[in-house]
C-alpha distance (Angstrom), angle and dihedral (degrees) to the residues before:
residue distance angle dihedral
M1 . . .
R2 3.79 . .
P3 3.79 119.6 .
S4 3.80 111.4 -91.1
W5 3.83 92.0 -118.7
E6 3.81 89.4 58.6
L7 3.80 92.7 48.7
L8 3.80 89.3 49.4
A9 3.83 90.3 49.4
I10 3.83 90.5 50.9
A11 3.82 90.4 49.8
V12 3.81 92.3 48.6
G13 3.82 89.8 47.7
G14 3.81 89.9 51.2
G15 3.79 91.1 49.8
L16 3.80 91.7 49.9
G17 3.80 91.5 48.4
A18 3.81 90.4 50.4
L19 3.81 90.6 50.4
V20 3.81 90.4 51.7
R21 3.81 89.8 49.2
Y22 3.80 89.8 50.7
G23 3.81 90.4 49.9
V24 3.79 91.9 50.8
G25 3.81 89.3 49.2
E26 3.79 89.7 53.8
A27 3.82 92.5 45.9
L28 3.82 93.9 47.4
P29 3.81 106.6 39.3
A30 3.79 118.4 -163.1
T31 3.78 117.2 -80.7
F32 3.80 129.7 159.4
F33 3.85 86.6 -54.5
P34 3.84 126.1 46.3
W35 3.81 95.0 -120.1
S36 3.80 97.2 164.5
T37 3.82 95.1 56.2
F38 3.79 90.9 41.6
T39 3.82 90.1 51.7
V40 3.81 97.8 47.8
N41 3.79 92.1 45.3
V42 3.82 93.9 50.3
V43 3.81 92.4 44.3
G44 3.80 88.3 47.3
C45 3.82 90.4 54.0
A46 3.80 90.5 51.9
L47 3.82 92.2 46.7
L48 3.80 91.4 48.7
A49 3.79 89.0 55.9
V50 3.81 87.8 60.5
V51 3.79 96.8 37.7
T52 3.81 96.8 48.7
A53 3.79 96.1 45.8
P54 3.81 108.6 136.9
T55 3.80 91.0 -119.2
R56 3.82 93.6 57.4
P57 3.82 114.9 99.1
K58 3.82 114.2 -105.6
T59 3.80 92.6 -119.8
Q60 3.81 91.0 56.5
Q61 3.81 89.7 47.2
R62 3.80 90.1 54.3
V63 3.81 96.8 43.7
L64 3.81 96.8 42.5
G65 3.82 98.9 30.0
T66 3.79 104.9 36.5
G67 3.80 93.3 26.7
F68 3.80 112.1 36.3
C69 3.82 100.0 21.0
G70 3.81 90.6 40.6
G71 3.80 89.5 55.9
L72 3.79 93.0 42.1
T73 3.79 100.5 49.4
T74 3.77 125.5 58.7
F75 3.78 127.5 -162.8
S76 3.80 93.1 170.7
T77 3.82 94.3 57.1
F78 3.82 88.8 44.9
T79 3.81 88.9 55.5
V80 3.82 94.4 46.3
E81 3.80 91.2 48.8
I82 3.81 91.5 52.5
A83 3.81 90.6 48.6
T84 3.81 91.5 47.2
L85 3.79 93.1 49.0
T86 3.81 90.0 49.6
T87 3.82 93.3 46.7
N88 3.81 90.6 49.4
G89 3.81 91.2 54.4
D90 3.80 95.8 -103.3
S91 3.80 95.4 119.7
S92 3.79 93.7 143.4
I93 3.83 91.4 55.3
A94 3.82 89.1 46.0
I95 3.82 91.3 53.9
I96 3.81 92.0 45.6
Y97 3.82 89.7 48.9
L98 3.80 92.6 48.2
L99 3.80 96.3 47.2
S100 3.80 96.5 39.3
S101 3.80 92.0 48.9
L102 3.79 91.4 53.2
A103 3.80 95.1 42.1
V104 3.80 97.8 43.7
G105 3.81 92.9 40.7
F106 3.78 92.1 52.3
A107 3.81 91.7 43.2
A108 3.82 90.7 51.6
F109 3.81 91.0 50.5
A110 3.82 93.1 46.0
A111 3.81 93.9 45.8
V112 3.79 93.5 51.2
R113 3.81 92.3 45.0
T114 3.81 89.8 50.4
V115 3.79 92.0 50.9
L116 3.82 91.2 48.1
Q117 3.80 95.3 51.0
P118 3.77 112.5 101.9
G119 3.78 114.2 -114.3
P120 3.78 123.3 -116.5
Q121 3.76 114.1 -66.6
A122 3.77 115.8 -113.2
P123 3.79 113.3 -121.9
P124 3.80 113.8 -106.5
R125 3.79 115.5 -93.7
P126 3.77 116.4 -112.8
S127 3.78 113.6 -109.6
């Protein structure tokens, strides 16, 4: 069992992530394309690349990854939006949303991870 302070920190992180998601939803109201969910999910992928870096302490990974990013991102809303678009006859938008979310989310994660990787070490200079 995790220490209670860590569980509280994860819960607070989740609440903060959910508040950010709500704010993005208010700032980007629904149009023909679910921009707010797309945005939080892509940003969440990029943040997870930082948060889950092997050098980051496990407690930070849990608080920021499971907590904040878990509250920020939303797979369930993503799924409902795809189903709703399909049901409303917007199958082409649903497919674009599905594929672009996966592609851009993965690209954001990979790009951030690539930037964070240390470059090759220069060989030591002879004395």
